[in-house]
N, C-alpha and C positions, 0 to 999 in steps of 0.2 A: 279444621278439619284438612283443609285446602294445604295448611301450611304443610303440617307433619306429612301428607304426602308427599308435597316436592322437596321435600328432604330426607324423604324415604326415596324416590327416583337420580335428585343429587347427587345423595350414595352410593349411587348401584351404577353409578355414572362414574363413578370419582373410582368404583371397582377396578369395572372394568380397563377404565384407562390407563391406570394402574398392572392390571394384570399382563396386558399390550404390550404397555413399556415395558413388563422384566421379559416377558418375551421375546419382544425383539435384541435387549440385550442379550439372552440366549441367544437365537441366532447369529448375531454380530459377534463372539467370542467364539464359534463354531467356525471352520470353514468347508465352505460347498466342497463334493467333489472333484477334485482335478486341480485345487485354490490351490497355493502357496509351497510352499516346499516339503512335496515327497521326497523318502531317500527312500532306494533302495534297496534292499538288503544284496551283500557280497554273498556271490553263492560258491560254493565250497568247493571249489578244486576237482574238477569230474577227471580228474586224467593222468596220472602219476604213473612216468617210470625213474628207476634206482637202475647206474650203472655202477657198477662198481668199478675202478681204473685200477692198472697195476698201483699208482701211488698216492693208492688206498684213499680215496678221495670218490667221494658219492655225486653222482651226474641226477643231477635232479632240473626236471619240470614239468610245468600244470597250467591247466587248461584257467581262461581271463575271462569276468562275465563283468562289469559292474567293479570292478575292481582298479582299486590304481598304485597297490603296491602289496607286498603279503609279507608275513610273516611266517618261519621255518624254525621250526621244533627242534632238533634231538634230542638222544642221552641213549646211554651205555644199559644193555637190557634189568642189569640191576638200580637203577639208577631213578633216579623219580623224575614226573615233571614240572613239582615242584623247585628242584634244582636243575632243568635242565641250561643245553644249547640255545641263544636266539638271536636269531642273525633275521634282518630286515631289507627287504630287497624290493624292485622292481620290474624284474625282468622275468619273464618268465620261462628261466633255465636259472640253476645257480645251482656251488659248488659246495655237500662237506670236504672238509681238505681235515691233516692230521688222524684222520681216523689208525686204530690200529690193528696189526694186522691179524686176521682173526675176530677179529672184537664182533661181538651183535647188538647192531644198532636199530631205534626204535623210531621214524622219522615220521610228523604233522604239520603241514601245510594250514593256513584260515587266511582270505584274508582281505581290507579294509578297502574300501571306498571312501568316494573324494568328502564322500561327511565328514566321514571319520570311524564309523559304523562299521563291528566287526563283525565276518560270519561264525561260523563254529568250526569246525576245525575239523579237516577231511578225515578218512578214513585211515589208521597208524601202518603203516608198511615196520613190516623188519624186514631187517636187510644184513649180512652175516658178507663180512670182508674176508670173506676168503675163496680161493679159486682149485682148480681140477685139472689133472692129467687125464683126457682120455683116448680110446682108440675102438675105432670098430674099423671090425673085417668081414670081407662079403662070406659066405656060409651057404651051403648047401641050400638051395630053398630058404634060406631069412640071410640075418645078418649079423653080429656078435658085438653088445657094444663095452667095455672093458675100466674101468678102473681099479687101478695093480696098487695102487701106493693112495694111505691113508694120511690123511691133515688132521691135527690135532683139529676136537671140536667141531668135527663133520659124523654127522650119525643118517648119510644117508643122501640121496644126489632124485633128483625129474630130469626123465628124461626123453627128451623132444625126439619127436623123429616126423619124417615127411617126406613126400617126393616131390614139394613144392619145394623148391629154393630157396623161392620171398617168406617164405613159411607162415605168408597169411593165413593157412588153415598147416596143420596137426595135432597130432595125437600126442598126448602124454603118459606115462610111467613115471609114479615114485615104488623107489626100492633102498629099503631099511640094509641099514648097515655103514660101516667107516669103508669097505669097497665093495664093485660087484666084477659081476661076469653073467651078462645077461646076454640070450639071442633068442632075435626077437624075427618070428616067420616076416615071408616080403613074398612079390613075384619076381620069380623067377626073370631076369633080361634087366628088370625095373633098380634106377635109382634114388637112395637112399638118401634123405641126408640127416642130422641126425646133431643136438647141441646136447653139453649135457651143465648141469645147475649142479652141487653139494649145499644138502641144508639141513640146519644145525635145528633140532627139539628141542627149546628150554623153557619147561614151563608152558607148558604148553599151546605155544607160541610156536610158527616154523622160519626161522629166518633165515632166505633165500640167497644164497650169495653170488660169486662171480657164473657168469656162463661162458660154455665153452668155445671155441671157434668152431666152423661149419664144419665137421667131416664130411663123406659121402662115403657109398658102397654097393655095389652095384652086386645085387644079390646071382648065381649063380645057379 
């Protein structure tokens, strides 16, 4: 009887030893918090500025966090991301050159960190390689903004105006049509600064073009 009890106790002790050893093996395989190689995700670029220059070039800049290089992709509005242009850059600014005048382009960027882990692409930006010639004249009780010559592909304009020459704060209005002649109310004696951007709406996407130089008018 005593022999059987001893064997049972021994068996239970062996089972407990095996369970403890197995648990320790699992704990050894799992890294404790703060241990090992933690790879932070690259942050999606949060600031994108696109300026289309006169030589059919898009000037592209973006912010960096945890990213050591970036993939820039672009395509025409009729193309697909599966067959797009790709550019690998390490700077926080790059240029997309050789674009077609009047063309509409979709652009996106994603960052990759030092471990080769990539983030998601930023929100797609849509740009129109087209400028416009605008005019601003003072009027009684306001000022007149005009674009009299239509460019191919232009379906409307965004008018930006402000009393702050730095444009840190501004008003904006969207005008549909290939040309426009719009009078905006203003305070007498005040000077207003105006910029005009042509837009092209295609398949529900609004493609923003080159903003005009800053014009000004003092309300009579």
